N, C-alpha and C positions, 0 to 999 in steps of 0.2 A: 369881821366878811372874810370867808374863804376865799382864798389865789387858787387859780385853775391856769396851769399853762398847756397851751395847744397848740400842736405842734402838725403841721401839714404842707406838703409843698403845693398843694393848691388854693390860690387866695381865696377862690369862691366858698370851697369848704371852710375854710377859716372865719369868714365873714358870717356864714351861717352858724356857725358854732359860737363864735362871739357874740353873735346877737340873742341866740337861746340860750346861753350861759347868762349873761349880763342880764338880761329882763328876768330870770330865775334868779338874781339875787348876789350872783358871784362875780369876783373881783377878775377878769381873764387878762392874762397876760400871751403872748403869740410869738411863734417861730416860725419862718418858714424854710427851716433845713437841720438838719440834725447837730450840727456843730453850734448854730445859734440856739438850740434847743437845751443842750449840754451846758452851758456859759450861764444861761439864765438862771435854769435850776440851780445852778452851784451859786449865783448870788441872790436870787431872789427865795429859794427854798418855798417854792409852792405846795400847798395843801395837796393836789393831786394833777397829773399829767394827762392829758388826754394824746395819746401819740398814731399817728400815720405807721404802718409797717413801712410799705413801699414808698423810700423816697431814695431820690440820687446821694452819690457820695456814699452817706453815713446813714443807714437805712435805721427803721425804729428798735430791729433787735441790736443792733450796735450801740444805739444811745441808750438802751434798757441796761445793758450791761454795760455802760461807763457809769452810769448811774449807779447801780448797784454795786459797782467797786469801789466806791467812792463814800465815804462814811458818813459825810454829811448829806447825800441824797439816795443813799442805800435804800432808807423806811420809804420815799414816796411813792405813796402807791401811783399805779399805771392802767390806764385802761387804753387797749388797742384797739382802734379804728382803720378796719380796711374794708376794701370791696373783695379781696379773697376769702371771707368768713363765710365756711359751711360747715355743716352737722358733723365732717370728717375731718374738720380741721386738727391737726396732731400739735395740741398744746398742754402746756404743764395745767394742773388743775388750781393752780391759784391765781392764772392768768384770767382778765376777764376781756373779753372780745365783744366789739360791737362792730356790725356789719355797715358798709356805704351802701347803699345809700341807708342812713341812720334814721329811726324814728324818733323826733323828738323826745315825746313821751318817754321811751325805752331810754334813750341817752340820760336822760336827766334822772329816772329811778335809778341807773345803774350808779352815777356820779352822787346820787345821796348816799345809799347803801356803801360805795366805796369811802366816803367822808366821814362815816359814823364811827 
């Protein structure tokens, strides 16, 4: 069973993501802040991370950079989840962004694609 780390400072979003992903057959671990996310990613080595961009203290960009700078976590794929996603978002071609509120079917499709 593949493990997904979900990271969001909104408990409602964490609950919905957890429900949708576990129902789809994934093992889920969760973090409500960036520091906890980095610690869990290093310790548990998830197959994928779904990462909110806007969080207090350590935002999604900081989390992602910290993980990329650590050899043990550098290759974990990240799906960014944000309410700021628009067609004009400036991003790297390799970044996968899903907008909030997310569509369950779209999110699961992106997850499956990233886990291939």
